[in-house]
C-alpha positions in Angstrom: -10.5 -12.0 -27.1 -10.3 -8.2 -27.0 -11.5 -8.1 -23.4 -8.8 -10.6 -22.4 -6.1 -8.4 -24.0 -7.5 -5.4 -22.2 -7.4 -7.2 -18.9 -3.8 -8.3 -19.6 -2.7 -4.8 -20.5 -4.4 -3.4 -17.4 -2.7 -6.0 -15.2 0.7 -5.2 -16.7 0.1 -1.4 -15.9 -0.8 -2.2 -12.3 2.3 -4.4 -11.8 4.5 -1.7 -13.3 3.1 1.0 -11.1 3.5 -1.2 -8.0 7.1 -2.1 -8.8 8.0 1.5 -9.5 6.7 2.7 -6.0 9.1 3.7 -3.3 9.6 0.9 -0.9 8.1 1.1 2.6 10.9 2.0 5.0 9.4 1.0 8.3 9.0 -2.3 10.1 5.7 -1.3 11.7 2.3 0.0 10.7 2.3 3.7 9.8 -1.1 4.1 11.5 -0.9 2.2 14.9 2.9 1.6 15.2 2.2 -2.1 15.6 4.8 -4.5 14.3 4.0 -5.6 10.8 2.5 -9.1 10.8 1.4 -8.9 14.5 -2.2 -8.6 13.5 -2.2 -11.2 10.7 -1.4 -10.7 7.0 0.3 -7.4 6.2 -1.7 -5.2 3.8 0.3 -3.3 1.2 -1.1 -0.4 -0.8 0.6 2.2 -3.1 -0.4 5.8 -2.4 1.0 8.6 -4.6 4.0 6.5 -5.7 4.8 5.4 -2.1 4.3 1.8 -0.9 2.5 1.8 2.5 2.1 -1.3 4.7 -0.6 -1.8 7.3 -1.0 -4.2 10.1 -4.7 -4.7 9.5 -7.7 -3.7 7.2 -9.1 -1.0 9.6 -5.8 0.8 9.4 -6.2 1.3 5.6 -9.5 3.1 6.3 -7.9 5.3 8.9 -5.1 6.1 6.6 -7.4 7.0 3.7 -9.2 9.6 5.9 -6.0 11.6 6.5 -3.1 10.3 4.4 -0.9 13.4 5.0 -0.9 12.8 8.8 0.5 9.3 8.3 2.8 10.0 5.4 4.5 12.6 7.6 5.8 9.7 9.7 7.9 8.3 6.8 11.6 9.2 6.7 
């Protein structure tokens, strides 16, 4: 029971953090400039309080190698 309560509390924290993130302002992938959804399901991550959307899974890895480069594209 204690484990279940811990999981519920952790889930609530994650949901709160995601909802508090600044919304992603672009209609395209911050890495490739492809239109969101053009490569399948859009992938959404939160990085340092900013929601980031990607067109595909490989873009997440590229972003994580140099986040500052891509965050500079955001208005």
